[in-house]
C-alpha positions as CSV (number, residue, x, y, z in Angstrom):
1,M,-9.2,2.1,2.9
2,N,-6.3,-0.6,3.2
3,E,-2.9,-0.7,2.1
4,T,-2.9,0.3,-1.3
5,K,-0.3,-0.2,-3.9
6,D,0.5,2.3,-6.3
7,E,1.4,1.8,-10.0
8,V,2.4,3.2,-13.1
9,R,1.5,1.5,-16.3
10,I,2.1,2.4,-20.3
11,F,-0.4,2.5,-22.7
12,E,0.9,3.4,-26.1
13,G,3.2,5.7,-24.6
14,K,1.3,7.6,-21.7
15,Q,1.5,6.7,-18.4
16,V,-2.0,5.4,-16.5
17,R,-1.5,6.1,-12.7
18,H,-3.5,3.3,-10.6
19,I,-4.3,2.1,-6.9
20,W,-4.9,-1.5,-6.1
21,D,-6.8,-1.6,-2.9
22,E,-6.6,-3.9,-0.9
23,E,-9.6,-3.6,1.1
24,V,-11.7,-3.5,-1.2
25,E,-10.2,-5.7,-4.1
26,K,-10.5,-3.0,-6.9
27,W,-8.4,-0.9,-8.9
28,W,-8.6,2.9,-8.8
29,F,-7.6,4.8,-11.9
30,S,-6.7,8.4,-12.7
31,I,-9.3,9.9,-14.7
32,V,-7.1,12.7,-16.2
33,D,-4.6,10.1,-17.4
34,V,-7.2,8.0,-19.0
35,V,-8.7,11.2,-20.5
36,S,-5.6,12.2,-21.8
37,I,-4.9,8.5,-23.9
38,L,-8.9,8.9,-25.4
39,T,-8.4,12.5,-26.3
40,D,-5.0,12.3,-27.1
41,S,-3.9,15.5,-25.6
42,D,-1.3,16.5,-22.8
43,Y,-1.8,16.2,-19.3
44,Q,-3.6,20.0,-19.0
45,A,-5.7,19.8,-21.9
46,A,-7.0,16.3,-20.6
47,R,-7.7,17.9,-17.2
48,N,-9.4,20.7,-18.5
49,Y,-11.7,18.5,-20.7
50,W,-12.2,16.3,-17.9
51,K,-14.2,19.3,-15.8
52,I,-16.2,20.4,-19.0
53,V,-17.3,16.6,-19.4
54,K,-17.7,15.9,-15.7
55,K,-20.4,19.3,-15.6
56,R,-22.0,17.9,-18.6
57,L,-22.2,14.3,-16.9
58,K,-23.7,16.0,-13.6
59,D,-26.2,18.0,-15.6
60,E,-27.2,15.1,-17.2
61,G,-27.6,13.1,-14.1
62,N,-24.9,10.5,-14.5
63,E,-23.9,10.1,-11.1
64,S,-22.6,6.8,-11.9
65,V,-19.0,8.6,-13.4
66,T,-19.4,12.1,-11.5
67,N,-19.1,10.4,-8.1
68,C,-15.7,9.6,-8.2
69,N,-13.3,9.6,-5.3
70,Q,-10.2,11.4,-5.1
71,L,-7.1,9.7,-3.9
72,K,-3.5,11.5,-3.5
73,M,-1.3,9.9,-6.4
74,Q,2.3,11.2,-7.7
75,S,2.6,13.9,-10.4
76,S,5.5,14.8,-12.6
77,D,6.9,17.4,-9.9
78,G,7.5,13.8,-7.8
79,K,5.0,15.6,-5.2
80,F,1.3,13.5,-4.0
81,Y,-2.1,15.7,-4.8
82,N,-5.6,14.8,-4.9
83,T,-6.6,12.9,-8.0
84,D,-10.0,12.1,-8.8
85,V,-9.9,8.2,-9.3
86,A,-12.5,5.7,-10.6
87,D,-12.8,2.2,-10.3
88,T,-13.2,0.0,-13.9
89,E,-16.7,0.2,-13.8
90,Q,-16.8,4.1,-13.8
91,I,-14.1,4.1,-16.6
92,L,-16.2,1.7,-18.9
93,R,-19.0,4.2,-18.4
94,L,-16.6,6.9,-19.0
95,I,-15.0,5.6,-22.0
96,Q,-19.1,5.5,-23.9
97,S,-19.1,9.2,-22.7
98,I,-16.0,10.3,-25.0
99,P,-15.5,9.8,-28.8
100,S,-12.4,7.9,-29.4
101,K,-10.9,5.7,-31.8
102,K,-8.8,4.6,-28.6
103,A,-11.8,3.2,-27.2
104,E,-11.8,-0.4,-27.9
105,P,-7.9,-1.0,-27.3
106,F,-7.9,0.9,-23.6
107,K,-11.1,-1.7,-22.7
108,M,-8.8,-4.6,-23.5
109,W,-6.4,-2.8,-21.6
110,L,-8.3,-3.1,-18.8
111,A,-9.5,-6.1,-18.7
112,K,-5.7,-7.2,-18.9
113,V,-5.1,-5.2,-16.0
114,G,-8.0,-6.7,-13.9
115,S,-6.9,-10.2,-15.1
116,E,-3.3,-10.1,-13.8
117,R,-4.9,-9.7,-10.4
118,I,-7.7,-12.0,-10.9
119,D,-5.0,-14.2,-11.7
120,E,-2.7,-13.5,-8.9
121,T,-5.8,-14.0,-6.4
122,V,-6.1,-17.7,-7.4
123,D,-2.1,-18.1,-7.3
124,P,-0.6,-16.0,-4.8
125,E,2.7,-17.2,-6.0
126,M,2.2,-14.8,-9.2
127,S,1.4,-11.8,-6.8
128,I,4.7,-13.3,-4.7
129,D,6.9,-13.1,-8.0
130,R,5.5,-9.9,-9.1
131,A,6.2,-8.1,-5.6
132,I,10.0,-9.8,-5.9
133,Q,10.7,-8.2,-9.3
134,N,9.5,-4.6,-8.1
135,Y,11.5,-4.8,-5.0
136,R,14.9,-5.2,-7.3
137,R,13.9,-3.0,-9.4
138,L,13.7,-0.3,-7.2
139,G,17.4,-1.4,-5.8
140,Y,16.5,-3.3,-2.7
141,G,19.0,-6.4,-1.5
142,E,18.0,-9.8,-1.8
143,N,17.8,-10.4,1.7
144,W,15.9,-7.4,2.1
145,I,13.5,-8.9,0.2
146,N,13.6,-12.3,1.7
147,Q,12.8,-10.3,4.9
148,R,9.9,-8.4,3.5
149,I,8.2,-11.0,1.8
150,K,8.0,-13.2,5.1
151,S,6.8,-10.1,6.5
152,I,3.8,-10.2,4.3
153,E,3.5,-13.9,4.9
154,I,3.3,-12.7,9.0
155,R,0.7,-10.3,8.7
156,K,-1.8,-11.9,6.7
157,A,-1.6,-15.1,9.7
158,L,-2.1,-11.7,12.0
159,T,-4.7,-10.3,10.2
160,D,-6.6,-13.7,10.1
161,E,-7.0,-14.1,13.7
162,W,-8.1,-10.8,13.9
163,D,-10.6,-11.9,12.1
164,K,-11.7,-14.8,14.0
165,S,-11.3,-12.8,17.0
166,G,-14.3,-10.4,15.2
167,V,-12.1,-7.2,14.7
168,R,-13.2,-5.4,12.2
169,Q,-10.9,-3.9,9.4
170,G,-10.3,-0.7,8.7
171,E,-10.2,1.5,12.2
172,E,-9.8,-1.3,14.7
173,Y,-7.1,-3.2,12.0
174,A,-5.2,0.6,12.6
175,S,-5.5,1.0,15.9
176,L,-4.4,-2.5,16.8
177,T,-1.2,-1.9,14.4
178,D,-0.8,1.6,16.1
179,L,-0.8,-0.4,19.5
180,M,2.0,-2.8,18.3
181,S,3.9,-0.3,16.8
182,R,4.0,1.8,19.6
183,T,4.7,-1.0,22.2
184,W,8.1,-2.4,20.3
185,S,9.3,0.7,18.8
186,G,7.9,3.6,20.8
187,M,6.0,5.2,18.5
188,E,2.6,4.9,16.5
189,T,2.5,4.5,12.8
190,R,2.6,7.8,11.8
191,E,4.6,8.6,14.3
192,Y,7.2,6.2,13.1
193,K,7.1,7.6,9.3
194,T,7.6,10.9,10.0
195,F,10.5,10.2,11.8
196,K,11.7,8.6,8.6
197,G,10.7,11.6,6.6
198,L,7.8,9.5,5.0
199,K,4.2,10.6,3.6
200,K,2.1,8.3,1.6
201,E,5.0,5.9,1.4
202,N,4.5,2.4,3.1
203,L,6.2,2.1,6.5
204,R,7.3,-1.6,6.4
205,D,9.0,-0.6,2.5
206,N,11.3,1.9,4.7
207,M,12.2,-0.3,7.0
208,T,15.8,-1.8,7.8
209,N,16.5,-5.8,8.3
210,T,16.7,-5.3,11.7
211,E,13.3,-3.2,12.1
212,L,11.4,-5.6,10.1
213,I,12.5,-8.7,11.6
214,L,11.5,-7.4,15.2
215,N,8.2,-6.3,13.5
216,M,7.8,-9.9,12.7
217,L,8.5,-10.7,15.7
218,A,5.7,-8.8,17.3
219,E,3.1,-10.0,15.0
220,V,4.0,-13.5,15.2
221,A,4.1,-13.5,18.8
222,A,0.7,-11.7,18.6
223,T,-0.6,-14.4,16.5
224,D,1.0,-17.3,18.7
225,I,-0.8,-16.1,21.9
226,S,-3.7,-15.2,19.9
227,M,-4.1,-19.1,18.8
228,I,-3.5,-20.6,22.2
229,E,-6.1,-17.9,24.0
230,Q,-8.6,-17.2,21.0
231,P,-9.6,-13.7,22.2
232,M,-12.7,-12.4,21.1
233,G,-13.3,-8.8,20.1
234,Y,-11.2,-5.4,19.9
235,D,-11.0,-5.2,23.6
236,E,-9.0,-9.1,24.2
237,S,-7.6,-8.8,21.1
238,A,-5.7,-5.8,22.1
239,K,-4.3,-6.8,25.3
240,V,-2.8,-9.9,23.3
241,A,-1.3,-7.5,20.5
242,K,0.3,-5.6,23.3
243,R,2.1,-9.0,24.9
244,G,2.7,-9.9,21.3
245,A,4.6,-6.6,20.6
246,N,6.1,-6.3,24.3
247,T,8.3,-9.4,23.1
248,A,9.5,-7.2,20.2
249,K,10.6,-4.3,22.6
250,V,12.1,-6.6,25.4
251,A,14.9,-7.4,22.0
252,R,15.1,-4.2,20.6
253,K,16.2,-2.7,24.1
254,Q,18.6,-5.9,24.6
255,L,20.1,-5.5,21.2
256,E,20.5,-1.7,21.8
257,E,22.2,-2.4,24.8
258,E,24.8,-4.7,23.1
259,T,25.4,-2.2,20.5
260,G,25.5,0.8,21.8
261,R,23.0,2.0,19.1
262,P,19.4,2.8,18.7
263,V,17.1,0.0,16.5
264,V,14.7,2.2,15.2
265,S,16.4,3.8,12.4
266,R,15.4,7.1,9.8
267,L,17.3,5.3,7.1
268,N,14.0,5.3,4.6
269,A,13.7,3.5,0.7
270,Q,15.8,5.9,-0.6
271,N,18.7,5.3,1.7
272,L,18.2,1.9,1.8
273,G,18.5,1.1,-2.1
274,Q,21.6,3.3,-1.9
275,K,23.1,1.0,0.7
276,N,21.8,-2.1,-0.5
277,L,21.0,-2.7,3.3
278,K,24.3,-3.2,4.4
279,D,23.9,-0.6,7.3
280,D,21.4,-2.3,9.5
281,S,22.8,-0.1,12.5
282,G,20.3,2.2,13.3
283,D,22.5,5.0,12.6
284,D,20.4,8.5,11.8
């Protein structure tokens, strides 16, 4: 699964956790949250109800709903737990299995959520505006937001080059991303996230301005080299990716020599919001 975006929206006073999967371009909804709304019950009661419904549907051979996925979603205690999720089609089938006066209003809500994503696909500017508002709401500074939006554009240009080169989405994308991260920062993505105290969170959303800029330098350099040399396949693309990331490594080392401070920082989104990104020095 490619990068996902967690969201919580409210339907008639109750939250519905859902995640947008960029790779397959679909929403995944928390089944228990949906059941809670349809049955007008609290979380635990909805959880028990879903267990009963799931068993009944499975006994009936209804695999279209019971073959659901699990994704980690944030609970009320702030921790992330594996949660049964379903896509829009599966949720609509589930609604048919649960008698509820809220079925039709919820169907309309689902349609609205889906429509917003379709609109953003047709008009990417809407998606960018939405991202900007979300970052502002989380307390990020305007300078950081500008860099983050630019980083999305640069990442897209790089993955377009990978697509043209025949690099496969998923494992090969992740492998090249790790290669570039290790080359310029000294850490693969997972190590980098651990260093910052992250788990499921997006790494780029937890970078300082300086980290973002160097990561962008690595990606834009790899993109430019790829456009000139036109590598074919994973192996050739990996060589280009490493050369591009090495430009950022050189810049990082020079900056660290000038400042006497490490560029890669333990600061994460919580710290960045509090400091409003004024401290990009890399202090721990």
